[in-house]
Every structure is written in structure tokens, then in C-alpha cells.
C-alpha positions, 0 to 999 in steps of 0.5 A, a space after each residue: 205258243 206253249 213255250 211262251 206260257 211255260 217260260 219260267 218252268 222250262 228255265 228252272 228245269 233246264 237252267 237256261 236264260 231268257 235269251 236261250 228261251 227266245 232262241 227256242 221260241 224263234 230261231 229254232 223254229 225259223 231254221 227249217 224255213 231257211 232249209 226247206 220252205 221254198 223247195 216245199 212250196 215248189 213241191 206243193 205246186 206239183 203234188 196232191 196238196 191235202 195229202 201234203 198237209 196231212 204229212 206236215 201235220 203228222 210231222 209237226 205233231 210228232 215234233 211237239 210230242 218230242 218237245 215233251 221228251 227234251 231234257 236239255 236246251 239243245 234237245 228242246 231246240 232240235 225238237 222245236 225245229 221239227 215244229 217248223 214243218 208246220 208253217 213250211 207245209 201248211 200255209 203255202 198249201 192252204 193259201 193255194 187251196 183257198 184261192 182255188 175254192 173261193 171267188 177272188 172278191 171273197 178271198 179276204 174273208 176266206 183267208 181271215 177264217 183260215 187265219 182265225 185258226 192260228 189265233 184260236 190255236 194260239 189262244 187255246 194253247 195258252 188256255 189248255 197248256 195252263 190248265 194242264 200244268 195247273 192240274 198236275 202242278 203238285 207232282 214233281 214228275 209223272 209216270 206215263 206209259 211209253 213216255 216214262 217220267 215227265 215233268 208237268 211242262 213236258 206233259 203239256 207238250 205231249 197233250 198238245 201234240 198227240 191229237 194232231 196225229 188223228 187230225 193228220 189222218 182226217 186230212 187224207 180224206 179231204 179232196 184237193 180242189 185242183 187235182 181233177 184239173 191237173 189229172 185231166 190235162 196231165 200238167 204238173 201245174 208248177 211253172 219253172 223256177 226261172 218264171 218265178 224269179 222273173 215274176 218276183 223281179 218284174 213286180 219287186 216293188 209290190 211283192 217285197 213291200 208286202 213281204 217286208 211289211 208283214 215281216 215287220 208286223 210279225 216281228 212286233 207281234 211275235 216279239 210280244 205274244 211270246 212274252 205276253 204270259 211272262 208280262 202278266 206273271 212278272 208284272 201283275 203277279 198272276 198265276 200260271 193257269 189264270 195267265 193262260 186263260 187271260 192271254 188265250 182269251 185276248 188272242 182269240 178276241 183280237 183274232 176274231 175281230 181282225 181276221 174275220 171282221 177285217 177280212 170281211 171289211 176288206 172284201 168291201 172297201 175299194 172293191 176288195 182290189 189289192 191296192 185297197 187291201 194294202 191301204 187298209 193294212 197300212 192305216 190299221 197298223 199305223 193307228 195301232 202303234 198307239 196301243 202297241 206302245 201303251 199296252 205293256 206299260 199301263 198299270 191296270 191289268 184290264 186296260 192292258 188287255 183291252 189295249 193288247 186286243 186293239 194292237 193284235 186286231 190290226 196284225 190279224 187284219 194284215 194276216 187275212 189281207 196279205 195272203 189274199 192279195 198275193 194269191 190275186 196277183 200271182 200267176 197260176 202255177 206259182 201261187 204256192 211257190 210265191 206263198 212259200 217265199 212269203 212265209 219264209 220271209 215273214 217267219 225268218 224275221 218275225 219268228 226268227 228275230 222277234 222273240 230274241 230282239 225283245 229278250 235281248 233288249 230286256 236283258 241288256 237295257 232292262 235287266 231283272 224284274 218285269 223289264 220285259 214290259 219295257 222291251 215290248 213297248 219298244 219292239 211293238 210300235 217299231 215293227 208297225 211303223 215299218 209295216 205301215 210305210 211298206 204297205 202304203 208302198 205296196 198299194 202304190 205298186 198294186 195300183 200300177 
């Protein structure tokens, strides 16, 4: 998320365009999924899952620090590929662990609380990143031990990455709730890949509607969130540190309302069964198309914020619903693998295309000034409309 906050500083130092920035935000991050996310999901179904998470945290934290050492577009692009280890390892492992740790009727709230970490982390990235850069903004460069001379935006990446190495160590002491059962039975847990393919074919209408619906929502959200700071700075003239606090607070508020509130509601609506959860998601993003169109275009800074929270709340509710539905429907022994397929699809489209689609529209149709706002007003409702249709279809298949 820090990339979105520091767009103009990175562009100036590396002499790159909005479209190149969007490739750093999206495509670089998504490439790792193309190569490794599904094999990693298969591995997670076989190994000690919290240790796998520890390795993932260490890898993406080191890659974040490496972003702070980049001095060219390609250097930053490659370092960002390493950050992609995060989604490839963490989400499939976490979904599987949570499904083993909570009764299914409580999965919506449990997944929502887990997802809140993502929204909170994104919000804090904006807040802390803006604060760090504002603190050292007067310095052209800073001389750090080990790292040498770095620019203020590079310093923000280093500050973001280093604490993760300590968190990785902490995860080595967290037990895997399914490990004792595997040891007792001598099973590897993972079903053959042929079984996974057969499951995805047999229930293709359900699985691919969920995958496609969340991918479309991700396209809308990541095509706007990554450009939210730029929208505020270019459209409303806010300072970088102020922008960080505003954008961060909006993400945390929307995440809290959607992931925790939405997750709790979905555990109660319709008995918390998959069909009811999917209908809830369809209505949520369908209604949220209105603030999706409005928030980038309104001239009032506070009204833009309130409308963004309404827009983001709907997406946050989807984030808590979809993983819980998949964990309820997927057979044991392939939950992490199916979660990895889900993560691959939603991020290849959402992260891989979202930021670039928005930037491309802005560069082609609305060049110069704050044209990014008009592009956001097109991308945001577009994905939500597709998502609503696919979620209704998923609910129909889940009922069967």
C-alpha cells in the first residue's frame, strides 16, 4: 500500500509514468501467483502450516526492505515480486487453519476478523508511511547503517519491512491445530491433484462464480485504493502526511464495518449457509455501486470519504464471506489447494489488472491533472456490477 501513497515521490526519483507505477503496484505483485501460488497451496496441505506462514512473512518482509534499496523501475519491479509471497503463502494457510479452529457457523466472523488485519495493515501503511516520509522530508538523502544513503520514500519501505522479521520468529511458536491429527494418522492430508480438478469441475458453477465475483470486486477495490492517495493529493490538494492519515482511517473504518460487522451478520442471516452468504454479498456490492460512482467525483473532501467508506464496506464484507463459503464447501484435504486457486484468480485479476486498468483509462481518456478520479468512477462500479451477478449465480448453485 505504501507504493500508492508515495506515487509522486517514486515517479520523480525513478522518472517513470503512472502506467509504470501501476505495473509496480499490480503486475509485479501478481506474477508470483502465476508461478507459485497453487504449488504453495498444495504444499500447505502437507506441511506444518504456521511454520510455512513464518517462512512467508520472513520472505515478504525481506522483499519489502529490498524495495527500499531499489534505484530503478526494474529493481523496484523485481523487489515487489518478492512481496507477492505474502498472499501466496498466508491466505491459503490462514483460511485452512481458521476452518480447523472454529465451528462452521462462526466462520464468517472468524474470517472477517482475519481479513480486518489486511484492512488495518493497509490503513496503517498509509498512516505510518505518510508520517515517516513527512518526518524526514526535509532531507534529500539519509545515511543508514548497513543500507547506506536512501531517499525518504525508500526509508518508508525499510521501516515497513524490518518488523516483519520479528513477527516471523513469533509464528514459529504458534501451533498448527491440524498437526496432531496428521501425526496420529500418519497422513499427509493433501488429496491428489486429480481429486481437486474433479471437485472444481463437478461444482464449477459454484466455485468459478465465487472466484470470478471476488476477482471483479478486487478489480474495483484495488483499482481505486491504490490511487486513493493520489486522488486526494491531486484532486483536493492535501499534503502527503495528511493524505496518509485520511486514507488510512477510511480503510480501517470500512474494514471494521464490512469484515467484522458483515461477517457477524452473515453468520446469522439465513442460518449462515453458503447460499445465504452469497446472496448477502450480491446485494451488498449491488447497492454499493452508487457510492462507487459517486465517491471519486464529489467536490467535498468529507463527502468523498463517507462515500468511499460505504463503497469499501461492501467489498470488505465479501472478503469475509467468500473464504468461509469455500472452506465450508471444499472437502477436507484440498481446502488449502482450493483456497490457493481462489487467491490466484482474485489477485491475478484484482492486483494484476486493477491498478493498471485505472491508470490506463486515466492516461488515455483523462490525461493530466486529476483525471485519475474520472477513471476510478468507471472502474469501481464496473467490477461491482459483474460481482453482483456472479454472486447471485453462486448462491443458486450453492442451494443445489
